[in-house]
Each structure stands twice: as C-alpha cells, then as structure tokens.
FIGUKOL-953721 format. One line per 2 residues: number of its first residue (from 1); their letters; for each residue x negated, y negated, z of N, C-alpha, C, CB. Coordinates in pm, whole numbers, plus 32768, in hexadecimal, padded with zeros to 4 digits. Glycine has a CB too. Layout:
NUM	a	X:Y:Z:X:Y:Z:X:Y:Z:X:Y:Z ~ ...
This chain:
1	ms	8F61:1A70:7019:8ED5:1A4E:7028:8EC9:19DB:7089:8E96:1A2B:6FA1 ~ 8E6B:19E2:70E4:8E57:1979:7147:8E13:1903:7105:8E05:19AC:71BE
3	sr	8E2B:188D:713B:8DEE:1814:7106:8D98:17D8:7172:8E57:17AF:70D5 ~ 8D19:17B1:7152:8CBC:177D:71B5:8C84:16F8:7183:8C4B:17E2:71D1
5	va	8C83:1693:71DA:8C4D:1613:71B1:8BF0:15E0:721D:8CBD:15AE:7195 ~ 8B88:1593:71F5:8B32:1550:7256:8B80:14E1:7297:8AB1:1519:7214
7	ga	8B5D:14C0:7314:8BA9:1460:7361:8BB3:13D8:731E:8B6E:1450:73E8 ~ 8B46:13A4:72E4:8B49:131F:72AC:8B71:131F:721A:8AC4:12DE:72BD
9	rv	8B80:1396:71DF:8B9E:13A0:7152:8C32:138C:713A:8B71:1427:711A ~ 8C54:133C:70DA:8CDF:131D:70BF:8CFB:1338:702C:8D00:128B:70E4
11	rr	8D68:1381:7011:8D92:1396:6F88:8E0E:1344:6F6D:8DAC:142B:6F6D ~ 8E1C:1317:6EF3:8E93:12CA:6ECD:8F0A:1327:6EC9:8E7F:1284:6E44
13	aa	8F71:1307:6F15:8FE8:135C:6F1C:9045:133C:6EA8:9032:1349:6FA2 ~ 9096:13A1:6E82:90FA:138B:6E1A:9165:132F:6E51:9137:1410:6DE9
15	lv	91A6:12E5:6DF8:9211:128B:6E24:9286:12DC:6E56:923C:122D:6DB3 ~ 92C3:12B3:6EC4:9336:12F7:6EFD:93B4:12BA:6EC5:9334:12F0:6F98
17	pa	940B:130B:6E86:9481:12D2:6E47:94D8:1284:6EA6:94D1:133D:6E09 ~ 94E4:12B1:6F26:953E:126F:6F84:94FD:11F7:6FC8:956D:12D1:6FEC
19	af	947D:11E1:6FAA:9435:1175:6FED:9442:10F4:6F9C:93A0:1199:7001 ~ 942A:1083:6FDE:9425:1007:6F94:93B5:0FB4:6FD0:94AC:0FBD:6F98
21	al	9384:0F53:6F83:9312:0F03:6FAE:933B:0E73:6FC6:92A1:0F0A:6F46 ~ 9302:0E3A:702E:9318:0DAD:704B:9291:0D6C:705F:9373:0D9B:70C9
23	al	9276:0CFF:701B:91F8:0CB9:702C:91F7:0C7A:70B6:91E1:0C4E:6FBC ~ 9187:0C88:70FD:917D:0C55:7185:9106:0BF8:7190:9172:0CC8:71EB
25	al	9115:0B8D:71D7:90A5:0B35:71F5:90A8:0B1F:728A:90AD:0AAE:71A5 ~ 9046:0B58:72D0:9047:0B55:7362:8FB9:0B40:7394:9083:0BD7:739E
27	ga	8FAA:0AF7:73FE:8F26:0AE5:7439:8EFB:0B60:7482:8F26:0A6E:7497 ~ 8E8A:0B54:74C8:8E54:0BC6:7511:8EB8:0BF4:7579:8DCD:0BA3:7554
29	vs	8EC0:0C79:758D:8F20:0CB4:75E9:8ED7:0CE2:7665:8F6C:0D2A:75A8 ~ 8F0B:0CBE:76DA:8ECF:0CEA:7757:8F1F:0D5D:778F:8EC8:0C78:77BD
31	la	8ED9:0DC4:77BC:8F1B:0E37:77F8:8F0B:0E36:788F:8EE4:0EB8:77BE ~ 8EF4:0DC0:78C6:8EDF:0DB6:7956:8F60:0DD3:799F:8EAA:0D2D:797C
33	gc	8F54:0DFC:7A1E:8FC9:0E19:7A6F:8FB1:0E91:7AC5:9044:0E2E:7A19 ~ 8FFF:0E9E:7B2F:8FE9:0F0C:7B8C:901B:0F90:7B56:902C:0EEF:7C10
35	et	9075:0F8C:7AF3:90AA:1006:7AB9:907C:100E:7A28:9145:100B:7AC2 ~ 903A:107B:7A02:9004:1087:797C:9073:109E:7916:8F9F:10F9:7975
37	ta	9050:1086:7896:90AF:109C:7829:90DE:112C:7827:9071:1077:77A3 ~ 9080:118C:7837:90A3:121A:7835:9102:123C:78A7:9025:1270:783E
39	ek	90ED:1200:791C:9144:121B:798F:91D0:11E5:7977:9109:11DD:7A0E ~ 91DA:1171:7938:925E:1138:791A:92A8:1190:78B6:9251:10A9:78E3
41	sa	925F:11BB:784F:929D:1210:77EA:92C6:1296:7825:923D:1226:7775 ~ 9272:12CE:787B:9291:134E:78BA:930C:1342:7914:9219:1380:790B
43	kl	931A:12D0:7958:938E:12BB:79B0:940E:12BA:795E:937F:1237:79FE ~ 940C:1276:78EA:9481:1274:7894:949D:12FF:785C:946E:1210:7821
45	ek	9433:1348:783A:9443:13D1:7807:9483:142A:7870:93BB:140B:77DD ~ 9457:141E:78EC:948D:1470:7957:9521:1454:796C:9440:1459:79D8
47	aa	9547:13D6:795E:95D3:13B1:7971:962B:13EA:7903:95E2:1319:7976 ~ 95F2:13FE:788C:9643:142A:781A:963E:14C0:7801:9616:13E3:779F
49	kr	95D6:1504:782E:95C0:158D:7801:961A:15F2:7847:9530:15B3:7816 ~ 9634:165F:77FF:967B:16D1:7836:9621:174A:7824:9708:16E6:77F0
51	ia	9602:1790:788D:95A4:1800:7886:95EF:1881:786B:9552:180C:7908 ~ 95DD:18B7:77F3:961A:1936:77CD:95C0:19A8:77FB:9631:193D:7734
53	pa	95F5:1A24:7801:95A4:1A96:782C:9522:1AA5:77DD:95F4:1B15:7821 ~ 9528:1A8A:775A:94AE:1A96:7708:9444:1A33:7736:94CF:1A7F:7674
55	qq	946F:19B8:775E:940E:1956:778E:93D8:197C:7818:944E:18CC:7793 ~ 942A:19C1:7868:93FA:19ED:78EA:938C:1A56:78DC:946E:1A25:793C
57	rg	9392:1AA4:7870:9329:1B08:7857:92AE:1ACD:7815:935F:1B77:7801 ~ 92BD:1A5E:77D2:924E:1A22:7789:9252:1A47:76F6:91CB:1A4C:77C6
59	ls	921C:19F1:76A2:921E:1A06:7612:91BE:1A75:75E8:91FB:1985:75C9 ~ 91EF:1ACD:7592:919B:1B37:7559:91C9:1B4F:74CA:91A4:1BBB:75AE
61	ia	916F:1B3E:7469:9190:1B51:73DC:9152:1BD3:73AB:915E:1AD9:7386 ~ 91A8:1C36:7393:9179:1CB9:7366:9160:1CBB:72D0:91DE:1D26:738B
63	he	91B5:1C75:7284:91A9:1C74:71F2:91A8:1BE4:71C0:921B:1CC3:71B0 ~ 9141:1BC1:7174:9139:1B3C:713B:919A:1B30:70C5:90AA:1B1C:710F
65	ss	91CE:1ABA:70B2:922D:1AA2:7046:91E8:1AAD:6FBD:926E:1A18:7055 ~ 922E:1AE8:6F5E:91FA:1AF2:6ED6:9222:1A7B:6E81:9229:1B73:6E95
67	vv	927F:1A28:6EB4:92B2:19B9:6E63:9298:1930:6EA0:9345:19CA:6E4D ~ 927C:192A:6F22:925E:18AB:6F64:91C9:18A6:6F84:92B4:1899:6FE4
69	kv	9186:1840:6F54:90F7:1831:6F6A:90DA:17A7:6FA5:90AA:1845:6EE6 ~ 9067:179D:6FE7:9039:171D:701B:8FF6:16D0:6FA9:8FD5:1730:7093
71	hs	9032:1664:6F80:8FFB:1612:6F13:8F88:15BC:6F46:9069:15BA:6ED5 ~ 8F96:1588:6FBE:8F2B:1538:6FFC:8F36:1541:7093:8F31:14A5:6FCD
73	at	8EC6:1532:70D7:8EC2:1535:716A:8E5E:14CE:719A:8E9D:15C4:719F ~ 8E88:147A:71F6:8E38:1409:7223:8E3D:13FC:72BB:8E6A:1387:71E0
75	lv	8DCE:13D8:72F6:8DCA:13B6:7383:8DC0:131E:7390:8D53:13FC:73CB ~ 8E19:12E4:73E0:8E17:1255:73FA:8DF6:1241:748D:8EA0:1211:73D6
77	rg	8D8F:11F4:74A9:8D61:11E4:7533:8D88:115B:756B:8CC9:11F6:753B ~ 8DB6:115E:75E8:8DD0:10E4:7632:8D63:10D2:7699:8E5A:10E7:7674
79	te	8D78:1079:76F8:8D15:1063:7760:8D13:10D4:77C7:8D2F:0FE0:77A5 ~ 8D85:1118:77D9:8D8D:117F:7840:8DC8:1203:780F:8DDD:114D:78B2
81	st	8DF9:1207:7794:8E3D:127F:7762:8E2D:128A:76CB:8ED3:127D:7789 ~ 8E5D:12FB:7695:8E50:1319:7607:8ED6:1348:75D1:8DE2:1383:75EE
83	aa	8EF0:132C:7552:8F67:135E:750E:8F3C:13AF:7494:8FC5:12EA:74E4 ~ 8F83:141C:747B:8F6D:146D:7403:8FDE:1450:73A2:8F65:1505:7425
85	vl	8FBB:142E:7326:901E:140C:72BF:9011:1470:724D:900A:1379:728B ~ 907D:14B8:7232:907E:151B:71C6:90E6:14F4:715E:909A:15A9:71FD
87	tl	90C3:1504:70DF:9125:14FC:7073:9137:1588:703C:90F8:1497:7002 ~ 91B2:15BB:7041:91D1:1642:7014:9218:163D:6F8D:9227:168D:707C
89	hn	91FC:169F:6F37:923E:16A5:6EB4:9288:1729:6EA6:91D7:1695:6E43 ~ 9305:1720:6E7C:9359:1795:6E63:9360:17AD:6DCD:93E9:1782:6EA0
91	ss	9325:1819:6D9E:9320:1835:6D0E:939A:1884:6CDE:92A2:1882:6CED ~ 93F4:18A9:6D38:9466:18FC:6D11:94DB:18A7:6CE2:9491:1955:6D84
93	aq	953E:18E8:6CA6:95B5:18A3:6C72:9621:1893:6CDB:95ED:18EF:6BFC ~ 9607:18BB:6D56:9666:18AC:6DC3:962B:1859:6E33:9691:1935:6DF8
95	ai	9680:1809:6E74:9653:17C3:6EEB:9638:1829:6F59:96BD:175A:6F1A ~ 95DF:1807:6FB6:95B9:1862:7022:95C2:1819:70A7:952A:189B:700C
97	rd	9605:1856:7107:9614:1818:718A:95C1:1860:71F2:96A6:1818:71B3 ~ 95A5:181B:7260:955D:1852:72D3:94DA:1894:72A7:95B5:18B8:731E
99	vp	9484:1845:7268:9403:1877:7239:939E:1874:72AB:93CF:1823:71C0 ~ 936D:18EA:72D9:930C:18EB:7347:9286:18B0:731C:92F8:197B:737B
101	vs	9249:1860:7373:91C8:1822:7357:916C:1839:73CF:91D7:1789:7338 ~ 90F9:1876:73B6:909A:1894:7421:901D:183D:7413:9074:192A:741E
103	ls	8FEE:1808:7484:8F75:17B5:7488:8F10:17EF:74EA:8F98:1724:74AF ~ 8E90:17E2:74C6:8E24:1802:7523:8DB4:179F:750B:8DF1:1897:7511
105	lr	8D8B:1758:7573:8D22:16F4:7568:8CA9:171D:75BA:8D55:166A:7594 ~ 8C32:1709:7580:8BB6:172D:75C3:8B58:16B5:75C8:8B71:17A2:757B
107	da	8B02:16B3:762E:8AA1:1648:763B:8A22:1669:75ED:8A80:162E:76CE ~ 89BC:1618:75FA:8940:162A:75AE:88F8:16AB:75D0:88E4:15B4:75C5
109	hg	8916:16E6:7645:88D5:1762:7670:8929:17DD:764D:88BC:175F:7707 ~ 899B:17C8:760C:89F0:1838:75E4:8A54:1862:764D:899B:18AC:75C2
111	at	8A5A:181B:76BD:8AB9:183D:7727:8B42:1806:7706:8A88:1807:77AF ~ 8BAB:1854:771E:8C34:1826:7705:8C5B:17BD:776C:8C97:189D:770A
113	vy	8C84:1748:773D:8CAC:16DC:7798:8D43:16C6:7797:8C64:165B:7771 ~ 8D89:1700:7733:8E1A:16F1:772F:8E56:1759:76D1:8E42:1663:7703
115	tn	8EC9:178E:76F6:8F19:17E1:769E:8FAC:17CA:76BE:8EF4:1878:76AC ~ 9001:17D0:7659:9090:17BF:7674:90D6:1845:7688:90D1:1772:7601
117	st	908A:18AC:76A3:90C5:192F:76C2:90E1:193F:7758:9069:199F:7692 ~ 90C5:18D7:77A5:90DE:18DB:7835:9173:18EB:7851:90A9:185B:7878
119	pg	919B:1949:78A8:9229:195A:78C8:9265:18DC:7902:923C:19CD:792A ~ 92E3:18C2:78E1:932B:1851:791A:9330:17D4:78C4:92EF:182E:7999
121	la	92E7:17D3:7854:92ED:175D:77FE:9374:1753:77B9:927C:1761:7797 ~ 939F:16DA:779F:941D:16C5:7758:9413:16FA:76CA:9443:162F:7758
123	kt	9485:171F:7693:948A:1754:760B:9452:16F1:75A6:9519:1778:75E5 ~ 9464:1670:75C0:9434:160A:7562:939C:1604:755A:946A:1584:758A
125	lt	9357:163F:75BD:92C5:1642:75BE:928E:16C4:7585:9291:162F:764B ~ 92E6:171D:7559:92B9:179D:7521:92F8:17BC:749A:92D9:180D:7581
127	sl	934E:1763:7467:938E:177E:73E6:93C1:16FD:73A6:9401:17E1:73F7 ~ 93D5:1704:7322:9412:1697:72D7:94A1:16BE:72B9:93C3:1679:7252
129	al	94FF:1664:72D4:958E:1684:72CB:95B8:16AD:723E:95E0:160E:72F7 ~ 9588:1666:71D8:95B7:1683:7150:9553:1653:70E8:9640:1643:7138
131	lp	9540:16A6:7081:94F0:1681:700C:954A:168F:6F91:946F:16DA:6FFF ~ 9555:1628:6F3E:95A9:1633:6EC7:956B:1690:6E5F:95C1:15A9:6E8A
133	ah	95BD:16C2:6E04:958D:1716:6D98:952A:16C8:6D41:9602:174A:6D43 ~ 94BC:1708:6D20:9454:16CA:6CCD:942B:1642:6D06:9484:16BA:6C3C
135	gd	942D:1635:6D89:9412:15B3:6DC6:93AB:15B7:6E34:948F:157A:6DFC ~ 938D:1541:6E69:932A:152F:6ED2:936B:14FC:6F53:92BC:14CE:6EA4
137	gv	9326:150E:6FC0:9355:14DB:7040:92E0:14C1:709D:93B6:153C:7080 ~ 92EA:1457:70EC:9283:1435:714F:92A8:1472:71D5:9272:139B:715B
139	wi	9245:14A7:721A:9256:14DB:72A3:91E4:14A5:72F8:925A:1579:72A5 ~ 9203:1476:7370:919F:1437:73C6:91A6:1473:7452:91B5:139D:73CD
141	dd	9131:148F:748A:9125:14B1:7518:90D5:1440:7559:90DE:153E:752E ~ 9118:13F0:75AB:90D6:137E:75EB:90BE:1397:7680:9129:1300:75D9
143	qi	90C0:1416:76A9:90B0:1439:7736:9028:1478:7753:911E:1498:7761 ~ 8FC3:1458:7703:8F3E:1493:7712:8EEA:143C:776E:8EF9:14A4:7688
145	pg	8EC6:146E:77E4:8E79:141C:7842:8DE7:140F:7818:8E82:1456:78CD ~ 8DA9:139E:783D:8D1B:138C:7822:8CFB:1371:7790:8CD0:1404:784F
147	ts	8C7C:135A:7776:8C4E:1339:76EF:8BD4:138B:76C6:8C2F:12A5:76E4 ~ 8BBD:13FC:7708:8B44:144B:76ED:8B54:14AD:767A:8B1C:1496:7769
149	ak	8BCE:14BF:7647:8BE4:1520:75DB:8B99:14F7:755D:8C7A:152D:75BE ~ 8B56:1557:7520:8B0A:153F:74A5:8B45:1589:742D:8A79:1568:74B9
151	tl	8B7B:15FF:7444:8BB4:164D:73D5:8C42:1677:73F5:8B5D:16C8:73B7 ~ 8C92:1681:738D:8D1F:16A4:739A:8D3E:171B:7342:8D79:162C:7375
153	tt	8D77:1784:737D:8DA2:17F9:7332:8E3A:1800:7337:8D62:187C:736A ~ 8E78:1815:72C5:8F0A:1819:72BE:8F3B:189A:7280:8F40:17A2:726F
155	kv	8FB4:18BF:72A2:8FF5:1934:7267:908B:1919:7260:8FD8:19B6:72B9 ~ 90C8:193C:71F1:9157:1925:71DD:919E:19AC:71CE:9171:18CB:715F
157	ge	9206:19BF:721D:9251:1A3C:7218:92C9:1A35:71BC:927E:1A61:72A2 ~ 9317:1AA0:71BD:938C:1AAB:7167:9405:1A6C:71AA:93A8:1B3E:7144
159	ga	9444:1A0E:7162:94BF:19D4:7193:9537:1A1C:7157:94C5:193F:7173 ~ 95AC:19E1:7165:9627:1A1F:7132:9658:19D3:70B8:9695:1A22:719F
161	pv	9660:1A14:7042:9694:19D1:6FCA:9727:19AB:6FDC:9684:1A2C:6F4E ~ 974D:1936:6FA7:97D7:1908:6FAE:9800:18D5:6F25:97E8:1899:701A
163	sg	9881:18D2:6F0D:98B5:18A2:6E8D:9922:183D:6EA5:98E9:1917:6E38 ~ 994B:17FB:6E3A:99B2:1797:6E47:9978:170B:6E55:9A0A:17B5:6EBD
165	sl	99D0:16A8:6E5C:99A3:161E:6E69:996C:1605:6EF5:9A16:15BB:6E4A ~ 9907:15B1:6EFD:98C6:1594:6F7C:98EB:1507:6FAA:982E:15A3:6F71
167	pr	990A:14F6:7029:9926:146F:705B:98A7:141B:705A:9961:1474:70EA ~ 98B6:139A:704F:9844:1340:704D:9857:12D6:70BA:9833:12FD:6FC1
169	la	9800:12D5:711C:9806:1271:7186:97C8:11EF:7153:97BE:12A3:7206 ~ 9805:1180:7179:97DA:10FD:7146:9790:10AF:71B1:9852:10AD:7113
171	ir	971A:107D:718F:96CB:102A:71E9:96D6:0F99:71BA:9635:1058:71EF ~ 96FC:0F40:7215:9714:0EB4:71F1:96CB:0E56:724F:97AA:0E96:71F3
173	ea	96B1:0DDF:721C:967A:0D70:726C:95FA:0D98:72B4:96E1:0D3F:72D1 ~ 95A8:0DE8:7273:952A:0E14:72B2:94C3:0DA4:72B1:94F2:0E90:726B
175	ql	947A:0D9A:731D:9411:0D36:7326:93AA:0D60:738E:944B:0CAC:7348 ~ 9333:0D29:737F:92CB:0D40:73E2:92E0:0CDF:7455:923E:0D2F:73A4
177	ak	92CE:0D11:74D0:92E5:0CBE:7546:9281:0CE6:75B2:9377:0CCB:757A ~ 9294:0CAE:7628:9243:0CCF:769C:929E:0CE4:7714:91DB:0C61:76BA
179	dp	9279:0D42:776B:92C4:0D53:77E7:928D:0CEF:784C:92BB:0DE6:781C ~ 92C8:0CE6:78C4:9299:0C82:7926:9205:0C8D:794A:92EA:0C8E:79A2
181	sg	91CA:0D05:793E:913C:0D13:7960:90E1:0CEB:78EC:911E:0DA2:7989 ~ 911C:0CD1:7876:90CC:0CAC:7802:90B1:0D1F:77A3:904B:0C74:782F
183	aa	90E6:0D96:77BF:90D0:0E0A:7768:911F:0DFA:76E7:90F9:0E8C:77AF ~ 90E4:0E22:7678:9125:0E16:75F6:9194:0E7D:75E7:90BE:0E27:7585
185	ta	9205:0E52:75B6:9277:0EAB:75A1:92B8:0E8E:751A:92DE:0E9D:7613 ~ 9306:0EEE:74EB:935E:0ED8:7479:93ED:0EDC:74AD:9347:0F43:7407
187	eg	9438:0E73:7494:94C2:0E6B:74C3:9522:0E65:744D:94D5:0DF1:751E ~ 959A:0E94:7462:95FF:0E8E:73FB:967F:0ED2:7428:95CD:0ECE:737C
189	ti	96D5:0EEF:73C7:9754:0F32:73E1:9761:0FA9:7383:97CC:0ED1:73D0 ~ 9792:1018:73B6:97A9:108E:7363:983F:10AD:7363:9757:1108:7395
191	an	9874:10CC:72EE:9903:10E7:72E0:991A:1174:72AB:9945:1080:7282 ~ 9986:11B1:72D8:99AC:1238:72AD:9A2E:1230:725E:99BC:1298:7328
193	ps	9A26:1227:71D8:9A9F:121F:7187:9AE2:12A6:716E:9A7E:11DF:7103 ~ 9AA7:1312:71A1:9ADE:1398:718A:9B55:13B2:71E6:9A72:1403:719F
195	ht	9B95:1425:71D2:9C08:144E:7224:9BDD:14AF:7292:9C74:148E:71CC ~ 9B5C:14BA:72AA:9B27:151B:730A:9ACF:14D7:7371:9AD9:1588:72C2
197	dq	9ADC:1500:73ED:9A86:14CC:7457:99F6:14F5:743C:9AB4:14FE:74E2 ~ 999A:1498:7447:990C:14B3:7434:98C8:14AE:74BD:98CC:144B:73D0
199	se	988A:151E:74E5:984A:1525:7568:97B2:1528:7559:987A:15A1:75B6 ~ 976D:14F4:75BD:96DB:14ED:75BE:96A5:14B3:753B:969F:157A:75D6
201	vv	96D5:143E:751C:96AC:13FA:74A2:9625:13B7:74B9:9716:1392:7475 ~ 95C5:13D0:745F:9541:1393:746A:952F:132B:73FC:94D2:13FF:7461
203	iy	9508:12B3:7424:94E0:124D:73C3:9448:124B:73BF:951B:11BF:73E9 ~ 9410:1271:734E:937E:1273:733D:9351:11EC:7305:9353:12E7:72DE
205	al	92EE:11B0:7347:92BE:112C:731F:9229:1133:72F9:92D3:10C6:7391 ~ 920A:1103:7282:9181:10FC:7252:915F:106C:722D:916B:115A:71D9
207	ar	90E1:1047:7240:90AE:0FC7:720E:9039:0FE8:71B3:9084:0F67:7285 ~ 9041:0FB9:7136:8FD8:0FD4:70D3:8F96:0F51:70A8:9013:101D:7058
209	kg	8F14:0F5D:7091:8EC8:0EEC:705E:8E6C:0F23:6FF0:8E75:0EA5:70D1 ~ 8E7F:0EF2:6F76:8E30:0F25:6F07:8E43:0FB9:6EEF:8DA0:0F08:6F1E
211	gr	8EBE:0FED:6F09:8EDB:107A:6EF8:8EAE:10D1:6F6C:8E9C:10AB:6E7C ~ 8E6E:1098:6FCE:8E39:10E2:7041:8E93:10CE:70BB:8DA9:10B5:7060
213	vv	8EAF:113B:7100:8F00:1134:717A:8EAB:10FA:71EB:8F37:11C0:71A0 ~ 8ED6:1088:7222:8E89:1047:728C:8ED2:104B:7312:8E6D:0FB7:7266
215	aa	8F52:1070:7312:8F9D:107B:738F:9014:10D7:7378:8FCC:0FEF:73C2 ~ 903F:111A:73E4:90B0:1177:73D9:90F7:1181:745F:9080:1203:73AB
217	gr	9178:119E:7459:91C6:11B0:74D2:924E:11EA:74B2:91D5:112B:751D ~ 929E:1202:751A:9323:123D:7508:9383:1201:756E:931E:12D6:7516
219	av	9403:1209:754A:946E:11EF:75AB:94CC:1266:75A3:94B9:1167:758E ~ 9505:128F:7614:955E:1303:7619:95E3:12DA:765A:951D:1379:7667
221	la	9650:12F6:7612:96D6:12DD:7648:9717:1362:766B:972E:128F:75E1 ~ 9751:136C:76E1:9790:13E9:770D:9801:1411:76B0:97C4:13DC:779B
223	sl	9851:13B2:7683:98BE:13D1:7625:98EA:1352:75DF:9935:1411:766F ~ 9928:1366:756B:995E:12F8:751D:99E2:1328:74E2:98FA:12C8:74AC
225	ap	9A50:12F1:7514:9AD6:1320:74EE:9AF6:12FC:745D:9B40:12E5:754B ~ 9B55:1344:741F:9B7F:1324:7396:9BAE:1293:738A:9BEE:1384:7368
227	ga	9B7B:124C:7327:9BA1:11C2:7312:9B64:115E:7372:9C32:11B7:7319 ~ 9B11:118D:73CE:9AD7:1135:7433:9A4E:1102:7409:9ACD:117D:74BA
229	sa	9A22:109A:744D:999B:1066:743B:9960:104A:74C4:999C:0FE6:73E2 ~ 98DA:1043:74CB:9898:102E:754C:9811:0FEA:7535:9885:10B4:7598
231	pf	97E6:0F97:7593:9761:0F5C:7588:96F6:0FC2:75AD:9755:0EDF:75E3 ~ 967D:0FAE:757C:960D:1005:75A1:958E:0FB1:75B1:95F9:1074:7537
233	ea	952F:0FEB:75F7:94AC:0FAD:760B:9442:101B:7608:94A6:0F5D:7691 ~ 93E8:1016:75A7:937E:1079:759A:92FA:1039:75C2:9376:10B2:7509
235	ff	92B2:1076:7620:9233:1042:764F:91C2:1074:75F5:9219:106A:76E2 ~ 916B:1018:75CA:90FF:103A:7570:9081:1067:75B9:90DF:0FC5:7517
237	ig	903C:10C7:757E:8FB1:10E6:759D:8F60:10B7:7526:8F9C:1181:75BB ~ 8EF7:1069:753F:8EA9:102F:74D3:8EC0:0F9A:74CC:8ECC:1071:744F
239	ap	8E94:0F5D:745D:8E9C:0ECC:744D:8EE9:0EA9:73CF:8E0F:0E8F:7448 ~ 8F6A:0E85:73DB:8FBD:0E69:7366:8FB1:0DDB:732F:904A:0E83:7387
241	ag	8F59:0D89:7368:8F50:0CFE:733E:8F34:0CF2:72A8:8EE3:0CB5:738D ~ 8F86:0CA4:7262:8F72:0C8A:71D5:8F93:0CFF:7179:8EE7:0C63:71BE
243	aq	8FD1:0D68:71AE:8FEE:0DDF:715E:907F:0DE0:712F:8FD0:0E5D:71AE ~ 90A0:0E40:70DA:912A:0E54:70AE:916C:0EBF:7104:912F:0E7B:7018
245	le	91E7:0EA6:7128:9232:0F01:717F:9286:0F60:712C:928B:0EB2:71E0 ~ 927D:0FE2:714A:92CF:1047:7108:931B:1097:7173:9278:10A6:70B0
247	ls	939D:10A4:7164:93EE:10EB:71C5:9441:1156:717D:944A:1089:7212 ~ 9450:11C8:71BF:94A5:1232:718A:94E8:127B:71FD:9453:1294:7133
249	ap	955F:12B1:71E3:95AC:12F7:724B:95F9:1369:720B:960C:1296:7296 ~ 95C3:13E2:7209:960B:1453:71CD:9685:1478:7220:95AF:14CB:71BF
251	pt	96F3:149C:71E0:976A:14C8:722A:9751:154D:726F:97E3:14D4:71CC ~ 9797:1564:72DC:9785:15DF:7327:97FC:163E:7319:976F:15C0:73B9
253	al	9869:160E:72DE:98DF:1661:72C8:9918:1644:723E:994A:1649:7336 ~ 9951:16A9:71FE:998A:1698:7179:9A1C:1670:7181:997B:1719:7128
255	g	9A4E:1637:7114:9ADB:1612:7111:9AEF:157D:710C:9B21:164C:7187
C-alpha cells in the first residue's frame, strides 16, 4: 500500500535500534556559500556510487512488499533543497536486504517535481541495504532539488530475506559541526568489526526536536574493509540547532 503525507505534516517515527541520540546545543546555522548542501552531498554520493544495470534502467517496483511497510514519511525542507525521511518496519521473522524504495513528490498543482525512478541514480538512493527481523530502519533521500514539493507518495518493494547473524557497524565520536562555508554537518567515525568488506555504506543522520524531525542528511563511503574504521561527514538539510542527533548505518554485506 502506498503511503502519502502532506509536505508540512510530520509523524513521530519509531525508534531505530541501531540509532543513538546525542543532546546538542548549537546556535543558528548558516547555509551560506557558493556550493549548496545538496550539491556537496551529491558530489560525495557520485564519488562513492557504483551504477548497476538495474540503476541504469531506473527503479520500477512491480510488487509491493507484504512484510515491509512505511511506518512514517516526512519531508524536511532546507533553504534550497528538500530531504525525504522514511522509517520502514519489517514485520517478518527474517532480516531483509536490498529493500527497494520508490518516491514521487508533487507540488501544490499536482505536478511531479521529483522521483527517484530516474535512470542512473545510485543504489543507495533507491533501496535500503538491510532491515532487521521484526525491526525498523531509517532511509533518507537528500538529493531532492527545490522546496516546492507538497505531497510525498512512497512504495516499498520486495527485498531478499536473509538468515544468520548480522554484522553491526559501530558509529563513534559523533557530533554536530560546520563545514568551512558554515553548513551544518554530522561528523564522526564508523567502524567495521565484521570479517566482510562493506561497500557503499550509508550513514543516515537525523536531528529531532520534541520527537519531530527537523534536519536530515547522509554520508556515503565507497567501502569499509574488515576491521577498519573511517571518518565521515553528513551534510544536513534543515535546521538541527538544539536538536538531538540520531545516526544509523545498516551493513551492506553479511558475515
């Protein structure tokens, strides 16, 4: 079943097991600079992404998932761009990998202003790497240009069930910061304690205030070797000042 929300309407998302909260106290954030937050994030995405044949054709969901549903869907607006934040719930007893996620945004006149079915998008912008059994996961698209979107339609496809123990990536020393232009970012270190190389790892960053999502962003790492750690920087869309920071990073490979 598709999920539709008004642009300014926000639902309280379920807590993400892999996420953690940090109290933040920050003054007003300036997004000034010659390069926008969305452009910076897109540049990092381009450096990390690998375009598979399915992405070259564009996303198409023929059958909606019977076990993965959209628990909440929120639009977060910045000064020049918009982010879509989805919380997905897996009701099955098995973890599910590579869950397809489709977005369509329309303006006040009903015209489509964005869809992630465009050919060439990175896999991380069309699917969630892993959802735990009977668990929740956050997925963010921060590559939505403009702020005219009023309604969001979502659809979740069928992923691949997996069994066995799941690796858990560790996020450490996370904090809110600013880049040289003054844009708000979340910085930290991510570690891979598993015995398997993790490719196209996405760190999802949320800022909540009073249970409401006020800012969102992502960082993408091309790969993270077994036992290795790496710094990351996620650029925010929205205003994270005075909010709590939540970060999550689902593994992309088992073992």
